C-alpha positions in Angstrom: 46.2 27.8 -14.3 48.0 25.0 -16.0 48.5 26.7 -19.8 51.0 24.3 -21.5 51.2 21.1 -23.2 53.9 18.7 -23.2 55.3 15.7 -25.2 54.7 12.4 -22.9 55.7 9.4 -24.8 53.0 8.6 -28.0 50.7 11.6 -26.9 50.9 15.0 -27.0 49.6 15.1 -23.0 48.0 18.3 -21.7 49.3 19.0 -17.9 46.3 18.5 -15.4 46.6 20.4 -12.3 45.4 18.8 -9.2 46.0 20.8 -5.8 48.9 22.5 -8.2 50.8 19.5 -8.1 51.4 18.4 -11.9 52.4 15.1 -12.2 53.8 12.5 -15.3 53.1 9.0 -14.6 55.4 6.1 -14.9 53.7 4.6 -17.9 54.6 7.5 -20.3 58.1 8.6 -21.7 58.4 12.5 -21.9 60.0 13.8 -25.0 69.1 13.3 -29.7 83.9 5.0 -39.6 85.8 7.6 -40.6 85.2 11.4 -40.3 87.3 14.0 -41.8 90.5 14.7 -39.7 89.8 18.4 -39.2 90.6 21.3 -37.0 89.1 24.7 -36.7 88.6 27.3 -34.3 85.6 28.7 -33.5 84.5 31.8 -30.9 82.7 30.9 -27.6 82.2 33.9 -25.8 85.4 35.6 -25.2 87.2 32.3 -25.5 88.1 30.1 -28.8 86.8 26.2 -28.7 88.6 24.5 -31.1 86.5 21.8 -33.3 88.5 18.4 -34.5 86.8 15.5 -36.5 83.1 17.6 -36.1 83.3 17.6 -32.6 84.2 19.8 -29.6 85.1 19.3 -25.9 82.2 21.5 -24.6 79.1 18.9 -25.9 81.3 15.8 -26.6 81.9 12.7 -29.0 77.9 12.7 -29.4 77.5 16.0 -30.8 78.5 16.7 -34.2 79.0 20.4 -35.5 79.6 21.5 -38.8 80.9 24.4 -41.1 80.2 25.7 -44.6 84.1 25.4 -45.4 84.2 21.6 -44.2 84.5 19.3 -46.9 81.0 18.5 -48.1 82.0 14.7 -49.4 83.2 14.2 -45.3 80.3 16.0 -44.2 78.0 13.5 -46.2 80.0 10.6 -45.4 79.3 11.2 -41.4 75.9 11.8 -42.4 75.4 8.5 -43.9 77.2 6.6 -41.1 75.2 7.8 -38.3 71.8 7.2 -40.6 72.8 3.9 -41.3 73.4 3.2 -37.4 70.1 4.8 -36.5 67.6 3.8 -39.1 66.8 0.8 -37.4 68.1 1.7 -34.0 64.3 1.8 -32.1 65.8 0.1 -29.0 69.5 1.4 -29.0 71.3 3.6 -26.5 73.0 5.9 -28.8 71.8 9.6 -28.8 73.0 11.8 -31.7 72.9 15.7 -31.9 73.8 16.8 -35.6 74.5 21.0 -35.6 75.2 23.0 -38.4 76.6 26.5 -38.4 75.0 29.1 -40.3 75.5 28.7 -44.5 74.5 26.5 -47.4 75.2 22.8 -47.4 75.1 20.7 -50.6 74.5 17.5 -48.4 71.1 15.0 -48.3 70.5 13.6 -44.9 67.7 11.5 -42.9 66.9 11.5 -38.7 66.7 7.9 -37.9 66.1 7.2 -34.4 67.1 9.3 -31.3 68.5 11.8 -33.9 68.1 15.5 -33.4 69.1 17.6 -36.7 69.5 21.5 -36.5 70.8 24.8 -37.5 72.6 27.3 -35.2 71.5 30.5 -37.0 69.2 32.8 -35.4 66.7 32.0 -38.2 66.1 28.8 -39.9 67.2 30.7 -43.2 70.2 31.3 -41.9 71.2 27.8 -42.6 70.5 26.0 -45.7 70.7 22.1 -46.7 69.9 20.7 -49.7 67.6 17.5 -48.5 66.5 16.4 -45.3 64.0 13.0 -45.7 62.7 10.4 -43.1 61.4 7.4 -45.2 60.1 4.1 -43.7 61.2 1.2 -45.4 63.0 -0.7 -43.0 60.4 -2.6 -41.1 60.2 -6.5 -42.8 56.6 -6.9 -41.4 55.4 -5.7 -45.2 57.9 -4.6 -47.7 55.2 -3.3 -50.1 53.8 -1.2 -47.0 56.1 1.7 -46.0 55.2 1.4 -42.7 56.3 4.3 -40.2 54.1 3.4 -37.2 57.4 2.7 -35.8 59.7 5.9 -36.7 59.4 7.6 -33.1 62.3 9.7 -31.0 63.6 12.3 -33.7 63.5 16.1 -34.6 64.4 18.5 -37.2 64.4 22.3 -36.2 65.5 25.8 -37.0 66.8 24.9 -40.8 66.0 25.7 -44.4 65.3 22.6 -46.4 65.9 23.5 -50.4 63.4 20.7 -51.9 60.5 18.7 -51.2 60.7 16.8 -47.7 59.3 13.2 -46.7 58.6 13.2 -43.0 57.3 10.0 -42.9 57.3 9.5 -39.0 54.6 8.7 -36.2 54.3 9.9 -32.6 56.9 11.5 -30.2 58.6 13.3 -33.2 58.9 17.0 -33.7 59.6 19.4 -36.9 59.7 23.0 -35.3 61.2 26.1 -36.8 62.0 25.0 -40.5 61.6 26.2 -43.8 60.7 24.2 -46.5 61.2 25.3 -49.8 58.8 22.7 -51.7 55.8 20.4 -50.4 56.1 18.6 -47.0 54.7 14.9 -47.1 54.3 13.4 -43.8 54.1 9.5 -45.4 55.9 7.5 -47.4 54.0 6.7 -50.5 50.7 6.1 -48.3 52.2 3.7 -45.9 50.8 3.7 -42.4 51.9 7.1 -40.2 50.4 7.9 -37.1 51.5 10.9 -35.2 53.6 13.8 -35.1 54.2 17.5 -34.3 54.9 20.7 -36.6 55.1 23.8 -35.1 56.5 27.3 -36.0 57.6 26.4 -39.7 57.1 27.9 -43.1 56.4 25.5 -45.8 56.4 27.4 -49.6 53.8 24.2 -51.1 51.4 22.4 -49.7 51.4 19.8 -46.8 50.4 16.4 -47.9 49.2 14.3 -44.8 48.0 11.4 -47.0 48.1 8.4 -44.6 49.0 9.9 -41.4 46.5 10.1 -38.7 46.7 12.1 -35.1 48.5 14.8 -36.5 49.2 18.2 -34.5 49.9 21.1 -36.6 50.4 24.3 -34.6 51.4 28.0 -35.9 52.5 27.1 -39.4 52.2 28.5 -42.7 51.5 26.7 -46.1 49.5 27.1 -49.4 47.3 24.3 -49.1 46.8 20.9 -46.8 45.5 17.6 -48.6 44.6 14.4 -47.1 42.6 13.3 -44.1 42.7 10.1 -42.1 41.9 10.4 -38.7 42.2 13.3 -35.7 44.5 15.8 -37.8 44.4 19.1 -35.3 45.8 22.8 -36.5 45.8 25.4 -34.0 47.2 28.6 -35.4 47.8 27.7 -38.4 47.8 30.8 -41.3 44.5 30.8 -42.6 44.7 31.2 -45.9 46.3 27.5 -46.2 44.0 25.5 -43.7 41.2 23.4 -45.2 37.6 25.3 -45.1 36.0 21.5 -43.3 36.1 21.0 -39.9 34.8 18.0 -38.0 32.4 16.1 -38.4 32.4 17.1 -42.0 36.2 16.1 -42.3 38.6 14.8 -40.1 40.1 18.2 -39.4 39.6 20.2 -36.3 40.5 23.7 -36.6 41.4 26.6 -34.0 42.1 29.7 -35.2 44.9 30.7 -32.9 46.8 29.7 -30.4 45.9 31.2 -26.9 49.3 31.0 -25.0 52.6 29.3 -26.3 56.2 29.4 -25.9 58.4 28.0 -28.2 61.2 25.4 -27.4 64.6 27.2 -26.6 67.2 26.0 -29.0 71.2 26.3 -29.5 72.7 29.4 -31.8 76.0 30.5 -32.6 77.7 33.6 -34.0 81.2 34.6 -34.3 81.0 37.5 -32.0 79.6 35.7 -29.0 80.1 32.0 -29.7 77.6 29.8 -28.4 74.6 30.8 -26.9 70.8 29.6 -25.9 67.7 31.5 -27.4 64.7 31.6 -25.2 61.5 32.5 -27.1 59.4 34.8 -25.2 55.8 33.9 -24.5 53.0 34.9 -27.4 49.2 35.1 -26.7 46.5 34.8 -29.3 49.0 33.8 -32.3 48.8 32.7 -36.0 51.2 31.5 -38.6 55.5 30.9 -37.6 56.9 33.6 -35.4 60.1 34.3 -36.7 61.5 36.9 -39.2 64.2 39.6 -39.3 61.8 41.9 -37.4 59.6 39.3 -35.6 62.2 37.3 -33.3 60.8 37.9 -29.3 63.3 36.6 -26.8 66.8 37.0 -25.3 69.9 35.0 -26.3 71.5 33.7 -22.9 75.2 32.9 -22.9 76.4 29.5 -22.7 78.2 30.2 -19.7 74.7 30.2 -17.9 74.7 26.6 -18.3 76.2 23.4 -16.8 77.0 21.0 -20.1 76.1 17.9 -18.4 77.6 14.6 -20.2 76.3 10.9 -19.7 79.9 9.6 -19.1 80.8 11.9 -16.0 77.2 13.5 -14.7 75.2 11.6 -12.2 71.8 12.9 -10.0 74.7 14.7 -7.5 76.5 17.0 -10.2 73.6 18.1 -11.9 71.8 18.9 -8.7 75.1 21.0 -7.4 74.6 22.9 -10.7 71.1 23.3 -10.2 71.6 24.4 -6.4 74.2 27.3 -7.9 71.8 28.7 -10.2 72.9 27.2 -13.4 70.5 25.8 -16.2 71.6 22.5 -17.2 72.4 21.6 -21.2 72.0 17.9 -21.4 74.2 16.4 -24.3 73.4 13.6 -25.9 73.1 10.3 -23.4 71.1 8.2 -20.9 71.5 9.9 -17.5 70.7 6.8 -15.0 69.2 9.2 -12.0 69.4 7.5 -8.5 67.6 10.7 -7.2 65.6 13.6 -8.6 66.8 16.6 -10.1 65.7 19.1 -7.4 64.7 22.4 -9.3 64.7 25.2 -6.6 65.3 28.2 -8.7 62.3 29.7 -10.9 63.3 30.1 -14.5 65.6 27.2 -14.5 65.9 25.9 -17.9 66.5 22.1 -18.5 67.5 21.7 -22.3 68.5 18.4 -24.1 70.6 17.6 -27.0 69.7 14.9 -29.3 66.9 13.5 -27.3 69.0 13.4 -23.8 67.4 10.9 -21.8 66.8 10.7 -18.2 66.3 7.3 -16.8 65.0 6.3 -13.1 67.4 4.2 -11.6 65.6 3.0 -8.3 62.1 3.9 -9.0 62.6 7.7 -8.2 61.3 10.5 -9.9 63.9 12.6 -12.2 62.6 15.8 -11.9 60.8 17.5 -9.2 60.3 20.7 -7.5 57.7 22.0 -4.9 57.9 25.6 -5.3 60.2 27.1 -8.4 58.0 28.7 -11.1 58.5 29.6 -14.8 60.4 26.6 -15.8 61.0 25.3 -19.2 61.9 21.5 -20.0 62.6 20.9 -23.7 64.1 18.5 -25.4 64.5 15.8 -23.1 63.2 11.9 -22.8 62.1 11.1 -19.4 62.0 7.5 -19.0 60.8 4.5 -16.3 63.6 2.2 -15.5 63.3 -1.4 -14.1 61.8 -0.6 -10.6 58.3 0.9 -10.5 57.8 4.5 -10.3 54.9 6.3 -8.8 56.0 9.4 -10.5 58.8 10.6 -13.3 58.0 14.0 -13.2 56.5 16.0 -10.1 56.0 20.1 -10.1 54.2 21.7 -7.7 53.2 21.2 -4.1 49.8 20.8 -2.7 49.8 23.4 -0.8 52.0 25.9 -3.2 50.5 28.5 -4.9 52.8 28.6 -7.5 52.4 26.1 -10.9 55.3 25.5 -12.9 55.1 25.9 -16.9 56.3 23.5 -19.3 57.4 23.9 -22.8 57.7 20.8 -25.3 
């Protein structure tokens, strides 16, 4: 049976099985100056990898990697320049992934369009950042209304934020595996805001949804929730913080546990083994966040198990060749114009995007296809229609197949 939900465009859209085939139609989108002149070496498996100007050859120019040993004034300057470029860039082609090595950072930043901010530790508390906020003050339609209804396409994951957080966003955004040391505010001074996703996170204070609507909160812990508008859904949140009223008395729909879930894979780093990808296990009937020193359940795959795709050098042929050789794929930030589908033949394959990497149909073709492979993980990707009409963008499963691929948002 189909047991996962997928993040599709402006909706959280449940996969629908029709004859054991899962289709995503074309009208939906699936959902990454001066810099310090530095050079340091970090481990990557048995090799050493140079990071210069906050970049490494492994992941390319659109992936920034910061270390606690960096000059924080240069880190702050770089973060400011990225956000200045991306704050209003809702129709831009730029994509960015911003990673922080484990440690503490006295910096303040924001997540703009097509930007992923993430820690590289095994736990969110391994990477502590002073402040991360997203405000909604760039639309000129009404300066007095801090309108967040266009604040799409961004994510934060696997970090600890040492302050209150303003996360004024709308649909097609994600906050996952985050420790917030204060309150989490889901609006900018009660301006319009419409939708978003919070999962696997611990909020030390309260969540203030305020003017938010159509919000999904899954497997989180918080001291309390204030604010209700339309369609606030809580699934598997820790009971002590969940409102005591539900629909139709209030605009909350409360589900005590999450029946089946598998959290998103994510990039990690340690000094011994270098870069890897942590893949969480499936969980059944779960509630609250699932991480901690004794509660991480999953495995780390070495980076050598992955083909690292780059926008400027890769296409459908090179990526399909890597898939046929049994590789998982990491898509570094960028837009990949595909003239044919990525054909997944091997069960258990992972396609993982950085910085909201985008797969775009070039000729009305599908972007991802698999007839018989099972237990697939697709995460961190946007799948985008091109200028030619597409019947489907993602096609998983065949009508006569006994298997059904599984998706992780």
